[in-house]
Steps between C-alpha positions, in 0.01 A plus 500: 500500500359759259617860550252709694340788312580820696206720602391754763180479708190644330452869575874566550762598241868551432632844407775534240783755541319739261178471704686539830672818384157646415342378825788649701449829317140503634603397853785754513276783374233417761758463779671832417171690527406323827836600650463858379194533726672362811373140492735227628517135391402196704483132406291225658544122457351321199309279742286606794324298768159396365346661811629836366353446153172311553179700529650826370402473133147357526399142424620518138842628608543218753452247219773670296770470767790272411559286811836347590522144635649468848843340493566154642232236551205736467240221485585372849347816650170469310228447760221384269436199280640593157216340306234711671666842514434789255810603309470863617501392867778246440722763340487701824614196698799432277609858426560793734647738244400647166648721227396863536195604296574874501735748670235685703416239765870418563557876529226529766658208689845664469373830643341335805795266561761778477299778667784604731751544217275702268471877474144608412381604251677198348571536127607175336529349156523132414572337162470122523324205335164366623328168426138408427368152419280653233400357161773635269378703200619792287633771731433291813791313653554280805823681581532872437662810647329775697651844554330645808542835669314581824499752781347384826429689824367826353149619407624798298372533143845633405593132477235446230625810317854362511391161362331675205829685437691170517264337248529804274882500509540126445272483196655814357851351535382172345333700222165321551201719412254444788212634703475492881146427614408604853193435716423460870336207680317749726331651192388151395364433849327840491337404169382167648348691794340759270321238290384329821715187472790542748496126586560414135814716482732209404254365238466847348876559481567152355243568226613859432859378464391295195338793320769551237526119445131398470308828445217673690222256406683196638603694814133586561406133456763400756374765745143373461613141561664615825163628624555870434174675414418648156453841662851486651648394164320791328661738752846367408470589131558878525807432716666297222407769247676787680714691253714812478825572686596327825376803694167501309449135597581578864251786500222270374606227744471735799137550406437126447652378831404809703320289763789258550770615740738226376435590135573870560821409684609299193421793267702731724800263497503476119458879475801552730719271289390658170555850644871427547529425128378849418847613615706185433583410138382160372608345171224242483127542534333465843133409468228457761329173402195405708488150353839417654432272799814286543626258767190417689633397837725752662483835315327775698588832331663618178543232233714518186539313177722572201408401145736506203332701224645341186465130587200286594612349831371510859634753749880540520499644853248529780451547871342713767453596865440228762417588861560176686718255312719433806191437717502125424847484656393686813597858413174695479414827323818553300423653163708453189486565128685325221515409133635205306656511152445193281845454347388216271214700353717810463753283314227368268380856426852628426580195287178537299564871440872438437603783734795348689802726444715335231826550690394299808496170313868528410660439836852477347615822335839390365651172382869445421562257215749227599793466252720275718715481814717814443200712408309366806779617731497843333117532524433372854637809684299727263188291566556541873530880462167513312330299775656722768338794319158339523484373141364146458753318284627152414753318282416197288658208693663323201676617186220353288419590139411868453149411374422305819615788723303760304184283506536475878520882528198541270286247688575678828426845350847624597532848343885524477759241403871569545766343278861499618747309281879531455456817291292679769738388777797652312320831446348510853145539366174304496273434202144566618209362297153649556275195457189708429635728224778263387756788517854418605763744632837503676532677833714521811371331816432842661276600209308173529445564870362848424275363223350231724461715810 
């Protein structure tokens, strides 16, 4: 039998040690900031009951759910004739579970299921993989990680302010030059009311959302095709052309949506959030962007999106306020707000800009060269002391040729190599070679410890 050629499913990938060290740097940075703001971790299972997942992401989303075959003789329970049944209906007869599509719906289920154990407002973060049966292409995978942070059970806009601070801190720590775009779904609804097309709210937001991708002319064509009048489209133009500072835009907006109670409420919410940043320092730009429409189903208030400035890539973080996500599970009128960081896209940006800190890739700081059994016995206690002091260190497992051991250290980017032969053992010193500069010097173990700490 011919050997099988190893492969992974399309849209998934392996991560090498070098890639994992960089990915963990992103995850750890994100997690540290989440914790700093009082958010606690939860995890939910990779698979959920299909009844939890179906119907929450729209028709398209339902098609992208990976379904899991029931165990045992699953065909015996099929009620219909197999030759006549549609595959989509059949899949529901032979599978009760599916892989989770995002972290938000499982979070809503978690909140309702564990109501009695939760203190509200409930601040949680979750960093786990999600799966989508999508067509794989550049930057779009079938398995990828989401890093979500949400607070549920509070209407206060302080939560939105805090999320902006979290975004700001994370991208500053990762050294990614970005802009936070903010808008409000109520403003968009107010605009739809003002131009006399409140029933076409979804069509308008879907079209507006494509503005930076397809341009104004194509957006207008799409609006026309959805039955929105030329007069209404004309009224939209000045709204897209608003310029000046965030507060200038808000001032003009107040005038535009003055007859829409919902629109004015949205303006007031954005104004409140922006006001806080008159006294709170921000490292990255916060911009009111009226073309930001985002997540069409459940957002009801503030919406956010973060774009990296120096790389052409979609958004690297996004989210917003939702007023009734738990409603589908029977818990009505509980408001929440959250954002999700796209770890894979952030990785791609940092890789393209070459901004990962150099020292994170070298996970081992020190390697002892192996000269033989006696030297091993001399070095092992010293190695243990280094590790006890929090210094990542290893010894080459065999007394191989010097060239082989040095190549190993070079390939692993180990900055310091320690040589201890008979001469060093007699004198009670170590020869320390700096692999970057090539310098070599003798020192006592205590000195080495000081140097490395």
